[in-house]
Every structure is written in structure tokens, then in C-alpha cells.
C-alpha positions in Angstrom: 74.2 128.9 55.8 71.1 128.3 57.0 71.9 124.9 58.6 74.9 126.3 60.3 72.5 129.6 61.6 69.9 126.8 62.9 72.2 125.0 64.8 73.9 127.8 66.4 70.6 128.7 67.4 69.8 125.5 69.2 73.4 125.4 70.8 72.6 129.0 72.5 69.2 127.7 73.3 70.8 124.8 75.2 73.1 126.8 76.8 70.1 129.4 78.2 68.2 126.3 80.2 72.0 124.8 81.4 73.5 126.1 84.8 77.0 127.4 84.1 79.6 124.7 84.4 81.9 122.4 82.4 80.6 120.1 79.8 82.6 116.9 80.4 83.4 114.9 77.6 81.5 111.2 77.4 84.0 108.6 75.6 83.7 105.0 74.6 86.9 103.2 73.6 86.9 100.2 70.9 89.9 98.0 70.0 91.1 97.9 73.9 89.8 96.7 76.8 90.9 97.0 80.7 92.3 99.2 82.7 94.1 101.3 79.7 91.0 101.7 78.0 89.3 102.8 81.7 92.2 105.1 81.5 91.5 106.8 78.4 87.9 107.5 79.5 89.1 109.1 82.9 91.6 111.2 80.8 89.0 112.5 78.3 86.3 113.2 81.2 88.2 116.0 82.1 87.9 117.7 78.9 85.2 121.0 78.6 83.5 120.7 75.4 82.2 124.0 75.8 83.4 126.8 73.7 86.2 125.1 72.0 86.7 124.7 68.5 86.1 121.2 66.6 89.6 121.0 65.3 90.8 121.8 69.2 88.7 119.5 70.6 90.0 116.5 68.2 93.3 117.8 68.9 92.8 117.6 72.5 91.3 114.3 72.5 94.1 112.6 70.3 96.7 114.1 72.7 95.1 112.8 75.9 94.4 109.5 74.5 98.5 109.2 73.8 99.2 110.2 77.4 97.1 108.0 79.0 98.0 105.0 76.5 101.8 105.9 77.3 101.1 105.6 81.1 100.6 101.3 80.1 103.8 101.0 77.8 101.8 101.8 74.6 103.8 104.6 72.7 103.0 103.5 69.3 99.1 103.7 68.8 96.7 104.4 65.9 93.9 106.6 67.0 90.8 107.1 65.3 88.3 109.3 66.6 84.6 109.7 65.6 81.8 112.0 66.9 77.8 110.7 66.6 76.2 112.1 64.2 78.9 114.2 63.4 78.4 116.7 66.4 81.1 118.1 68.8 78.7 118.0 71.7 79.9 115.6 74.5 80.1 112.6 72.7 83.3 110.7 71.3 84.3 107.3 70.0 87.6 106.3 70.1 89.1 103.4 68.3 92.6 102.2 69.1 95.4 100.1 68.0 97.5 100.2 70.3 100.4 98.8 68.6 103.4 96.9 71.0 103.3 97.3 74.4 106.7 98.6 75.8 108.5 96.5 78.6 111.1 96.6 81.2 114.6 95.5 79.6 117.0 96.9 82.5 116.0 97.5 86.0 118.2 98.9 89.0 115.9 99.9 92.1 117.6 100.1 95.4 118.6 101.8 98.7 121.9 102.6 99.8 123.0 104.5 103.2 121.9 103.4 106.5 118.3 102.7 105.5 119.9 99.9 103.7 119.4 97.5 106.5 116.5 99.0 107.7 113.8 96.1 107.5 110.7 98.4 106.5 112.7 99.8 103.1 113.8 96.4 102.9 110.1 95.1 102.8 109.1 98.1 100.8 111.9 96.8 97.9 110.5 93.2 98.0 106.8 95.1 97.2 108.0 97.4 94.4 105.3 96.1 91.3 108.6 96.4 88.7 110.2 93.5 87.3 112.8 93.1 84.4 110.1 91.6 81.4 107.1 93.4 82.9 104.8 95.6 80.7 106.0 99.1 81.6 103.5 101.0 84.0 104.0 104.4 84.9 102.1 104.5 87.8 104.1 101.7 89.8 107.1 103.6 88.9 105.7 107.1 90.4 104.4 104.6 93.5 107.9 103.1 94.0 109.2 106.9 93.9 106.5 108.1 96.6 107.0 104.8 98.8 110.6 105.7 99.3 110.2 109.4 99.7 107.7 108.9 102.4 109.3 106.4 104.4 112.1 108.0 104.3 110.5 111.3 105.9 108.2 109.0 108.6 111.8 106.9 109.5 114.0 109.6 110.0 116.5 110.1 107.2 116.1 113.6 106.7 119.3 113.9 104.0 117.5 111.2 101.8 117.8 112.0 98.3 117.5 110.0 94.8 121.1 109.4 93.1 119.2 108.1 90.2 115.8 108.6 89.4 115.0 108.3 85.6 113.4 105.8 83.1 114.6 105.7 79.6 112.1 104.6 76.9 113.2 103.3 73.7 109.9 103.4 71.7 111.4 101.9 68.3 112.4 98.5 70.1 109.2 98.8 73.0 112.1 98.7 75.4 112.1 100.7 78.8 115.1 101.1 81.3 114.5 101.8 84.8 117.5 103.5 87.2 115.7 104.5 91.2 118.5 104.6 93.6 118.1 106.2 96.9 120.8 107.5 99.5 119.2 107.7 102.8 121.9 109.1 104.9 122.0 108.6 108.4 119.3 108.3 110.6 118.1 110.8 112.3 117.0 110.2 116.5 114.8 111.8 118.6 116.3 114.8 120.3 115.3 117.2 123.2 111.1 117.3 124.1 110.2 120.7 124.9 106.8 121.3 126.6 104.7 124.3 126.6 100.6 125.2 128.0 100.6 122.2 130.2 99.1 122.5 133.4 100.0 118.7 134.6 103.5 118.3 135.9 106.0 117.6 133.1 107.5 114.4 134.7 104.3 112.8 134.5 103.5 113.5 130.8 107.2 112.3 129.7 106.6 108.8 131.4 103.8 108.3 128.6 106.4 108.9 125.7 106.3 106.0 123.5 110.3 106.8 122.7 113.2 108.4 124.8 115.7 111.0 124.0 117.9 109.2 121.4 115.4 106.7 119.9 115.7 106.2 116.3 112.8 108.6 114.8 109.3 107.3 113.7 106.7 109.6 113.1 104.2 107.3 113.5 105.0 107.7 117.8 104.8 110.9 117.6 101.3 110.3 116.4 100.8 107.6 119.2 102.0 110.5 121.8 99.7 112.5 120.4 96.8 109.9 121.1 98.0 108.9 124.2 97.4 112.6 125.7 94.0 112.9 124.0 92.8 109.7 125.8 93.7 111.4 129.3 91.0 114.3 129.0 93.3 116.9 130.3 93.4 118.6 127.0 91.5 120.2 124.7 94.3 120.8 122.3 97.2 118.7 121.5 100.1 119.5 119.1 103.2 117.0 119.1 105.5 118.7 116.1 109.0 117.7 115.5 111.2 120.8 114.6 112.6 120.2 111.2 114.4 122.8 109.2 113.3 124.0 105.6 116.2 121.8 104.0 114.3 118.8 105.9 117.0 118.3 108.6 116.6 118.4 112.5 116.7 121.5 114.1 120.7 121.6 114.9 121.6 120.5 112.0 122.0 124.4 110.5 124.1 125.0 113.7 126.7 122.2 113.3 126.8 122.5 109.8 127.7 126.4 110.4 130.2 125.0 112.7 131.8 123.0 110.4 131.9 124.8 107.3 131.8 128.6 108.5 128.7 128.8 105.9 125.2 129.1 105.9 123.7 125.0 105.6 122.2 124.6 101.9 118.9 123.9 101.0 120.3 120.8 99.2 120.5 117.2 101.2 122.2 113.6 100.0 125.5 112.1 100.7 127.6 115.1 100.9 125.7 116.3 103.9 126.4 113.1 105.7 130.2 113.2 104.4 130.8 116.7 105.6 129.5 115.3 109.5 131.6 112.4 109.3 135.0 114.8 108.0 133.9 117.0 111.1 133.4 113.8 113.5 129.7 115.4 114.3 127.2 112.8 115.0 124.6 115.4 116.2 121.4 113.8 114.0 119.1 114.6 116.5 115.3 116.0 116.0 113.8 118.3 119.1 110.1 117.9 119.7 107.7 120.5 121.0 104.9 119.4 122.6 102.2 122.1 122.7 98.6 121.6 124.6 95.7 123.5 125.9 94.1 122.5 129.1 90.8 121.2 129.0 88.0 123.0 130.7 88.1 122.1 134.2 84.2 121.8 134.7 82.5 120.2 132.0 78.2 119.2 131.9 76.3 117.3 130.1 72.7 116.2 129.9 71.3 113.2 128.0 67.5 112.4 127.4 66.4 108.9 126.3 63.8 106.6 126.3 63.9 102.6 126.2 61.1 100.1 127.1 62.5 98.4 130.3 62.4 102.0 132.4 60.1 104.3 130.2 61.6 108.0 129.9 65.1 108.8 131.6 67.4 111.8 132.1 71.1 111.8 132.8 72.8 114.9 134.2 76.6 114.6 134.3 79.3 117.1 136.0 83.2 116.2 135.2 85.9 117.6 136.4 88.9 115.9 134.2 91.7 117.7 135.8 92.0 118.6 139.9 95.6 119.2 140.2 98.7 119.5 138.3 99.4 115.1 139.4 96.1 114.8 136.9 93.4 113.4 139.5 90.0 113.5 137.9 86.8 113.5 139.6 83.0 112.6 137.7 79.7 112.6 139.2 76.1 111.5 137.0 72.7 111.7 138.2 70.5 109.1 136.8 66.8 109.5 137.0 63.6 106.8 135.5 60.3 105.8 136.4 61.7 102.4 138.3 65.3 103.8 139.4 67.3 106.9 140.3 70.6 106.7 141.1 73.6 109.3 142.0 77.4 107.9 141.5 80.5 109.1 140.9 84.3 108.4 140.9 88.1 110.1 141.6 90.9 108.9 139.9 94.2 108.9 140.9 96.5 108.1 138.0 100.1 106.4 138.7 102.8 106.2 137.1 101.2 105.4 133.6 97.9 106.9 133.9 96.5 105.4 131.1 97.2 101.8 132.2 97.5 102.3 136.2 95.0 104.0 138.5 93.4 104.1 141.9 90.0 104.4 141.7 87.5 105.6 144.5 83.9 105.1 143.6 80.7 106.2 145.8 77.0 106.1 145.0 73.4 106.1 146.3 70.6 104.4 144.5 66.7 103.7 144.8 64.8 101.1 142.8 61.7 100.5 142.7 60.6 97.8 140.0 57.9 94.7 140.3 58.5 93.2 143.7 61.2 94.8 144.7 62.1 98.2 146.8 65.7 99.1 147.4 67.7 101.4 148.2 71.5 101.4 148.5 74.7 103.3 149.5 78.1 102.0 148.6 81.7 102.9 148.4 84.4 101.3 146.4 88.4 101.0 146.2 90.1 99.7 143.4 93.1 99.3 141.8 93.3 99.4 137.8 96.0 97.8 135.6 95.6 97.7 131.7 97.6 95.2 129.7 99.0 95.3 126.6 96.3 93.3 125.1 93.6 95.6 125.9 92.3 93.5 129.2 91.7 95.5 132.3 92.2 94.1 135.6 90.8 95.7 138.8 91.2 94.3 142.6 88.6 96.2 144.5 87.0 96.4 147.7 83.1 97.5 148.1 81.1 98.3 151.2 77.2 98.4 150.6 74.5 99.3 152.7 71.0 98.4 151.5 67.4 98.4 152.8 65.5 96.3 150.7 62.2 94.6 150.3 62.0 91.7 147.9 58.5 89.7 147.7 57.8 88.9 151.6 61.4 89.6 152.7 62.7 92.5 154.1 66.3 93.4 155.5 68.6 96.0 156.4 72.2 94.5 155.5 75.7 95.9 155.6 78.3 94.2 153.1 82.1 94.3 153.0 83.6 91.9 150.3 86.5 92.2 147.9 86.5 91.4 144.4 88.3 91.1 141.3 87.4 92.0 137.4 88.8 91.2 134.0 87.2 93.3 131.3 87.8 93.7 127.4 86.1 96.1 124.7 87.1 96.6 121.3 84.9 98.2 118.9 85.4 99.7 115.3 83.1 102.8 114.6 81.9 102.7 118.1 78.6 104.9 117.0 77.3 101.4 114.9 80.4 98.9 115.0 80.9 96.2 112.2 83.0 94.8 114.4 83.6 94.5 118.2 83.4 92.4 121.3 83.2 92.6 125.1 84.1 90.5 127.7 83.6 90.6 131.5 84.2 88.0 134.2 84.0 89.0 138.1 84.7 87.5 141.4 83.4 88.6 144.6 84.2 86.9 147.9 81.8 88.0 151.1 82.0 86.3 155.3 81.0 87.5 158.3 84.5 86.8 159.7 85.4 90.5 158.5 82.1 92.0 159.4 79.8 91.3 156.7 76.3 90.8 157.1 76.3 87.9 154.5 78.3 84.9 153.3 78.6 84.2 149.7 80.9 83.8 146.5 79.3 85.0 143.2 80.6 85.2 140.0 79.6 87.0 136.6 80.6 86.7 133.0 79.2 88.2 130.0 80.6 87.9 126.2 79.5 89.8 123.8 80.4 90.2 119.8 79.9 91.9 116.7 80.9 90.3 113.5 80.0 91.6 109.7 79.6 90.2 106.3 80.6 92.7 103.8 79.1 96.0 104.0 75.1 94.8 104.3 75.1 91.8 106.6 75.5 92.2 110.4 75.6 89.6 113.4 75.3 90.4 116.9 75.6 87.2 119.8 75.8 87.3 123.5 76.2 85.0 125.9 76.3 85.8 130.1 75.1 84.4 133.2 76.3 84.1 137.0 76.5 81.9 139.9 76.6 82.4 143.8 77.1 79.9 146.6 75.4 80.8 149.8 73.9 79.7 153.0 72.5 83.1 153.5 70.3 84.1 150.8 67.9 86.0 152.9 70.6 88.6 153.6 71.4 88.8 149.7 70.1 91.9 148.8 68.4 92.3 145.0 71.4 93.9 143.7 73.5 90.9 144.1 70.8 88.7 143.2 69.8 87.6 139.6 67.2 88.2 137.0 66.5 88.0 133.5 64.4 89.4 130.8 64.3 92.8 128.9 65.7 94.8 125.8 69.4 93.5 126.9 68.4 90.3 128.0 65.4 88.0 126.9 63.1 90.3 124.8 59.7 89.3 125.1 59.5 89.3 128.8 59.6 92.7 130.3 62.5 94.1 132.3 63.6 91.7 135.1 60.4 89.8 135.4 62.2 86.3 135.2 63.4 84.7 138.1 62.5 82.5 140.9 59.1 83.2 142.8 57.4 82.6 146.6 54.0 81.0 146.9 52.1 84.1 146.1 53.8 84.4 142.4 56.0 87.3 143.6 59.9 87.5 142.5 62.2 86.8 144.6 65.6 86.8 142.5 67.8 83.7 141.8 71.0 82.7 143.2 72.2 81.6 139.1 71.0 83.1 135.7 72.3 82.0 132.3 71.0 83.9 129.1 72.3 84.1 125.6 70.9 85.7 122.0 71.8 85.6 118.4 70.8 88.5 116.1 71.1 88.6 112.3 70.9 92.2 110.7 70.6 93.2 107.4 71.0 96.6 105.5 67.7 97.9 103.5 68.6 100.8 102.5 71.0 104.1 103.5 70.7 104.0 107.3 68.3 101.6 107.9 68.6 98.1 108.6 65.7 95.1 110.0 66.9 92.4 112.4 65.8 89.1 113.6 66.6 87.5 116.2 66.2 84.7 119.2 66.9 85.1 123.0 66.7 82.8 125.7 67.3 82.5 129.5 66.2 82.5 132.7 66.8 83.1 136.6 67.0 80.4 139.0 68.3 78.6 142.0 69.9 75.5 141.3 72.9 75.1 139.3 71.0 74.4 135.8 67.8 75.8 135.5 64.8 73.4 135.3 63.4 75.6 132.1 64.9 78.5 129.8 62.5 81.3 128.4 62.8 81.9 124.5 61.6 84.8 122.7 62.2 85.4 118.8 61.4 88.4 116.9 61.8 91.4 114.3 63.4 94.8 114.7 64.2 97.7 112.8 67.8 99.7 113.0 68.5 103.2 112.5 71.4 104.8 112.6 70.4 108.1 113.7 73.1 111.3 114.3 72.5 110.5 118.1 73.3 107.2 117.5 71.4 103.9 116.8 67.4 103.7 117.6 66.3 100.0 117.8 62.6 99.0 117.8 61.9 95.3 118.3 58.2 93.0 118.4 59.1 89.8 120.3 57.2 86.7 121.0 57.3 85.1 123.9 57.1 81.5 123.2 55.7 80.2 126.5 53.5 83.2 127.5 50.1 83.0 125.3 48.2 86.1 126.9 51.3 88.1 126.4 51.9 87.1 123.0 53.7 90.2 121.9 56.1 92.9 123.3 57.6 96.1 122.0 61.4 96.9 122.7 62.8 100.1 122.1 66.3 101.9 123.0 68.3 104.5 121.7 72.0 103.5 122.0 74.9 101.0 120.6 74.7 97.3 121.7 77.5 97.9 124.0 
């Protein structure tokens, strides 16, 4: 009696210092290993040991253990329970003799109806993890049922139903028979598409549809259309919904059922439903779609503040108008301010038949630059035609007019350039804030000639390739190769914006921003006709959002077709994935500059 009273006092004291909540049972399993044993531990962890009698706890432990074993085909186990030190606090040792495991002796799994010839259902049947002779696994049976039901809904078989759905277990002979058959009924098709709330003309929205009236229903195409509308930036709210009644059928189903039978449609579905349709010659298996949108704010403003070693503090202000009229034209303007550079630019976009793939672009800008031995004031206007292809490559054909008043070292000029160009770009990333996989390519070709009024003659090409790959979740590799080349007999007329310079955070670390190029006799930078840079970087997660990095960069700007010398820098760095984007801090050593042995580089934002 005294021992019992002491135990109750101690138990009450424990409750007084622990916050209210469930006491999970911590169980260990002996005599059995693998997924079945893990399943027992999971089942028992859900038991709340607080305020439960010893007999009830033991009964609950045994019952849950049996259910956990049945899921793996063990229907005749021997179970022994032991509670350490004779207490029922939160520990249990379960000793299992599982007995014989039940195996599948008869299996009938199949799809009837129109889905029988659907390749997606055929793949689902091939992937069913149930075979005659295999050990019985309840989760695989439930997974097959769920897969068929989900697939039927996603692919428009709204009359689908299971004609057989049972599992017969005979524990006395350790055998099981499984019958799982679905009759899909007919496949529904996309019906009338109704728009509401749109400020953009309906015909333009319809041309973006990935399906047409009468196409077989696919839920994934509704999601794809939702994404397409989102990428236009025309709307701040988008809902693309099929109209399906409570019985699981298209909105018009109830109407034709009522016309054919004179009765309201039943809540059940299946082969009988399809039979009535065939009997009365009705084939209206359509699913209307409602597209509801909320227009985006017509004027959007954004301010950004940052810092980079190359340019110091920087501020950017942008003013975007994502839609100007019912044809979806848009206008954006941006003002960028830093110590060496001040820039204002904008673009007017005119979408064509497919707004996400084809458009005209009118770009314009003003730029003032005062850096190293370069002083320049530039104004430009550009007209471009853009195409985006299925493989994510974007092609632009453009014509650019640039007026630039510049001083480069000891050269002073004012030039007007008129030159066409063509470019191909592709950007692919996953997790854009700090991608573990991605790449970017760009190739451009530009031509200028006095024959059409330009002050300089040149053929200029640039290329850039960057990539990010990872090994597991803790190893990241970043590489970059870039360069350019120019053929000209009027180099003194080429403005700084078209000459080549290397060095800086995004080029060759260890050297200051655009400090690498051919020089005149006074050691002033002239800029080069060619450029080549390359970089390799390895990053390793240290803890959480902190990464360490090591890198090597090389490159230079030069006048000959191949450089006499490539400048090389290497170093180590730290990466922090902050809420506003990655923060990069590097210490780089230029191999050929002993006077400036180390240089710090700091930047905010992803690699590309």
C-alpha cells in the first residue's frame, strides 16, 4: 500500500513539471526486423500512455501490433509484451514470432471500358506491385486502388467505378486472393470554355490554351493553362476549373440523363450510366471549363538596394505596367544608380499570337559610365522580334541605334552606330533562389557598316555558358566560360560599350572591375577586340544555409586572336542563403600581382 502511494506521488510530481500533451509509447521490437518491425513501432508510437490503465494499455499494444503485422501478411503471430522494471510509463519491448506469411495465390487486376486502350492505364497496370506468389502487402493493394482512381479523375473518366474490389484472406492456409477491376466508362472531353473577369481580349487568351474544344480531358492541361496565364503577368488571381457535378460527371451530364430518362441523375456512376447514353444515342461527354481571372495592378513599383565590390552601393527603382490595353501590351522602366554607372532603360512589349513565345520589343535607354579610364554617355534605341522555341531557346532578331560620346584613355569620339544583330539564349534553373541545377547559354552576332550610315565597321560576336550541378544535397559545382571577338578596321570608332574588358566579381576574381585589357603607352586601359574568361568553383554545405567555396578564375581581354597571357586568380569564399537571396563573400589572390596580393569580393544575388 505504501509502495503504491509513493508511486502515485512520484507520478503526480512528474505531471506537474511536464507541459500538457500526449505521452508517446517508445517501443522496441525483438524477433522481427525490417519494414514490418518498423511498422509496429510506428503504430505503437501513436498510443497516448497518459491516464490509461495497465490492462487497457497492454490490450492496445497487442491490438495495434497485430494490425501492423497484418499489413505485411502476418495473420497468426505470437506476441509477448514486456514493460521494463514492471512500469507502464512510456516503454515497451515487443517480442514477435510472426508465424507464416500470407502469399497471393490468385490475382485479378484489370481495367475495362475505354481506358482499357489508354496507354497511361496500361503503364499503371504494368507498375502494380502485386504478383501471384508474392507476400501479401496491404499497402500495395491500397496503392493500386488509389492509383486507378486518381488516374481516372485526372484523365476524364468521370463515370469510372470498381466492379470488383476485394481481398480475401485465408489465414489457416496463409493465402490471399485479390480482385481489383475498374470499369472506366467513357472518357470525357473538354467542352465550352467560359472566361470571366478578364481585361485582356478573350481571343488572345484562347490562343494560349493547350487544348481545344473536343480534346480528351486532361487535368494536367488545366494546370498548364493556369501556369501560362500566370507567366503573362497580366493577372494577380487565376482560377481554371472544370465544371463537374456532385456525381463526378461533367456539368451537362445531369441534363442529358434527365432528357433520356425523365428522372434526376443518380449519385452513382459506372457502366450503367454509359449504357443509358448509348441506348438514347447521347454522346455529350463534355466538361465545360470556367476561367476566372483578376487583373494585375496596372502600375507596380519596386525599389532595391544592394552592394557589390565592383560598383559599391547600388540602388534600383523600377516602374512596371504589365498591361496597357486589352491586347496585353506592357511597359517597364528601370533606374539604376551606382558610383561608376548610372542607367535608365525601358522596354515596350507587343505580344503576338502566342504571348509567351512571340513578341515585338522596343527598348530604349540612357547610360553614363565613369570607371577606370572610361568616361562615356550613351543613348540607344532597339527594335527586336522575339521567338521562344519548345526546347526553351529564345531567338531575337534586332536592330539597334546607339549614340555614344566617350573618352577611352587618350581617345575622344562621338559616334552614331546602326547595327542589326541576332542572339540565342536559354536559361534553365531549379529553385531559382539558390539553384542546385541550372545552366545559361547566350550567343550573339552583330554587324555594323558605313554603307547604311553607321560610323564604324565591325563584326562582333559574344558567347557565354554557365552551369550549376550538384552531387547530393551538400556538394555544388559552378562553372563558366565566356568570351567575345570583334573584327574591325575602325577600332578607334568603337565605343567602350562594345569593347572588351575583364576582371571583377563576375569575371576574374582577384582583379578589380574591368581592369584587364590592352593598355596604351601611359598604362591606360584601351579595351580589347577579344576576350576569354573561364571559372570553376566547388561549394560544400557547412551547416544549414551556410556554404564554403573554393574557386579558380582565368581570363583576359586582348587584341590578337589569342591572348599572350591569361590572368589567373583563385581563392576561398562563404555563401549564405539569406531570405533576400544568396550573399557571396570571396577572398581572391591574383597570381601575377604581388603588390595587390589579395582582393575581397562581395555580392548579393544568385550566380545567374
